[in-house]
N, C-alpha and C positions, 0 to 999 in steps of 0.2 A: 682132783686137779693141783691141789698146794702139795700133792706128793709128788707130781709130776713136776711141779716147777721147781721143787729141791732136786730133783733128778735130771736137772738140763742137760748132761751129757746122754741121756739114755731115750732113745726114740722108740714110742709105742704106737706109732703112724699105723692103723689097722690098713692102709691102702698098697702097702708095701708088700713084697713076696719076703717069706719067712727068711730064706737064704742071705738074701741083700738086708735085710734086717740086720739080721747078726754082725754082718761084715762092716754096715754102718756104725753100730754101736761100738765094735772093737774101735773103729777109728775116732770116734768122738770121746772114746775113754782116753787113747793115745792124746788127743788135745788138752784134755782134765790133767794128764800126768805134766806134760809138758808144760803147765800153768799157766795155759791160754785164758785170757779174761772168759768171765762167763757171756758177755754180749756177744764175745767172737764165736765161741762155741755154739751160743742159742743162733745166732744168724748162719752160721754154718749148717745145723743140725735142719733149720726152715727150709735151706734151700736142696739141700739132698734129699729131704722128706718128699719136695716138692718134684725133684727131678725122678728119682725112684719110684716113685707112684704113679707117675705120668709117662715115665719110658720103660717098660715093662719086661725088655730085653734083658736076659741075664746077665751078669755083669762079663762071666767069660767069655760071653759071645756079642760083648758090646763092640759095636764099629763105629768110627769119625762120622759115618753118615747116619746113624740113628741118634748121635749127639747134635749133629749139626740141625737134623728135622727138628729135635725139642728147641734148641737154642734160637732157630728161625721163628718160631711160635711163640715161644717167651718172651723174643726181643721186641716183639710190636708194639710200640709205642712207649717203649723202656728208654729211659736214660742211658747214656753210653756207660755212666758210671757205675749204674746199677748192673749192667751186662757184665762189665768186667770184673764186679765183686763177684757174680755167679761164678763167671771164667774161672776166678782164684778157688774158689771152695769147689767146684768140679775139680781141677786141677790136681790141688792138693790131695784130694780122695782118692784121685786115678793115680797118683803117685804111690800113695799106700797100698792101694791094691795090687800094683805093678810088683813092688816091693815084697809084699805078703803071695804073691802068686796066684792071687784071685784073676788075676787079668794079665797077659800075656805081651799086650803091645799098646803103644800109649794111643788114645782116641781123641785128643786135643790138640789142635794145632796152632801155633803162634799167629799165623795171620787172620786168625777169627777174632784177636783182642782188639777193640774198637780204639777211635782215635779220640781221646780225652780232650775236650775244649780246654785252653788254656786258661785258668781259672784267676781268677782277682787276687791281688797280692793281700796276703793275711795277717800282715804285719804293717805296724806304724813307722813311716818313717821320722827321721831326727827331728823334724820339723813338728810334726803331728804328736810325736811323743811328748817333746818339750811343752807343745801345748796344751795336751792332755792331762800332763803332771801340774802346770801352772793352775788350770780349771778346778781339779781334784783339792788343791789348797783350800776351796771355798764350801768343801763337803764337809758333813756331818764327819765328826772323828773319826767313828767304825770305818765309816767308808772310803775315807782319806787312807785308813790302817791297811783297810781290804785292797785297795790300789796299788799301793805302794807294795804291798806282799806278793800279789801276783804279776807284779812287771819284776820286782827283784827276784824272786825267788824261781820264778817258770815253771810252777808246779800246775797241775790240771785243776779245774775247778772242782771236781769231786774232791780232789785231795785237801785243797782249801776247807772246803765245807765240812770234810771229816777230822779236822784237825782240834784237837782239845790241849787245853792250858798247858796240860804235863807233857805234851808232845813237841813244846817248842821250850827253846833255851835263847832266850832274848840276850842273855850276857855274852853268849858267844855267836848270837845271831845265827842260829841254825834250827831248825826242824825236823823230825822224822815223819814220813809221809808213807801211805799205803797206797801203791801205785795200782797199776796193773797184774792181774795173777796174784793179787794180795801180797807182792814183793815189798818190801820197805827199803826204802834211800833216805839218804841225807839231802836234804837242802840247804842253801844258805842265801841269808837276804841282808839288805844294805843297813848302814847304820842309821839314815834316815830312817827309815822303815821300823828300825827298832826304836826310837825314840818315840815314834807317831802311836806304834803299838803299847807303849808304857803309859802314853796319855791315855789312852783308849781303856786300858784296862784300870786305870784310877776311877773310871767314871762307873765302876760296877764290879760285884763281886769277884773272888779270885780262886774259887774252889778248882783244885787241880783236874777235877773231872768233868770240869764245865767244859762246853764248845769254846773256841778261841773268837769264834765270830758268830755274835747271836742277832737274832731278829728284834723287834719291837715287844714282842710277847716273851722275851727272855728265853725262846729255844733255838735250837742251832740253826743259822743261815743257810737254807739250803738252795742246792745250785739255780733255782728259778729264782730266788731273791739275789744270787750275787748278779745274775743275768741282767736281772731288771735295773740294779746299781750301775752296771757298767753301761748299758743302754741308753738310761738318761744321761750318763756322764758324757757319752759321744755325741748326744745332741747338744749340751749345752758347748760342748767343745768347737761344735760346728763342723765335725768329720763328716766325708762324703760318705764313706763306707760305714758300715755298721760294725759297733766297736763293743768285742762282746768277749770272754774270759780267754777262748784259744788263742782270740789276737793278741793277749798280753804274753803268752806260751812264745808263739811266733817273734813277736817285737823281741824277747830276752835274748836270744842266740845273735841276734841283729845288731841291736843298740846294748841293751840294759848290763851286760854280763861285763861291760867295762866298769860299769859302778858296783859289780859286786866282787871282781877280782883281786882287787888292791887289799881289801880287807881279810881275803880269803890266804893269799900270799903273805901278809903280815901274822897272821896268827900261825902259818906256819913256819915262821922265821926265811922265807925265800927272800930275795932279791926282786926288787919290783921293776920289770923294764919299761925303759923310758922311752 
């Protein structure tokens, strides 16, 4: 089991015809070479394993009718977003098969794409943003530093959780995070965030290899812990919608970049637009 988990890009599904399995594994390997996230490759593998094990028609003889029959059965009781994800995985796989000449014609129709209901707003408006920041001023110093960091950096919750002290340059107000596909990128945060981080770090040890954000046991603050901090803050601030880390990430390009941009331009000796 652990060996299979380590080889997330390799299908060993016993219900798939051997020829189809070889083509599937070629496709999954290309995703890995493209540096796609482990979660993305794993989801695609599971979707395609289900399709290829239940629709037994050889790929070279597959038709739109075969795919539509399977899709209709699969879609029963499923949410439109789930069906859309399955269609995306199938479409990418079939395009690969066309390029590699395992198939001769496309078998996915654009009209099959489900209508996705309009989702609720995922970011805070200016009033909500200011109210949440004011409410956060009464939180413990670690939680306040965490909230300011998420707001002003626009980073993902996993990226914030995985940060160590050595990854952060408080003087330059930058950090190096490891994102999807293990790609490194630089992020910036505000002077206000830097000052609160300094105050927080004065309350604990400063070993460079330690996590930037710790839990009450001195261990790394994990994604679930960060989500709980924000959930409680959202309730204290009286938000109607759920407040979660991804909400901070969506709020960043809407509002927070205005606070970060001037400091970035100053460090680059650029003129600040008025």
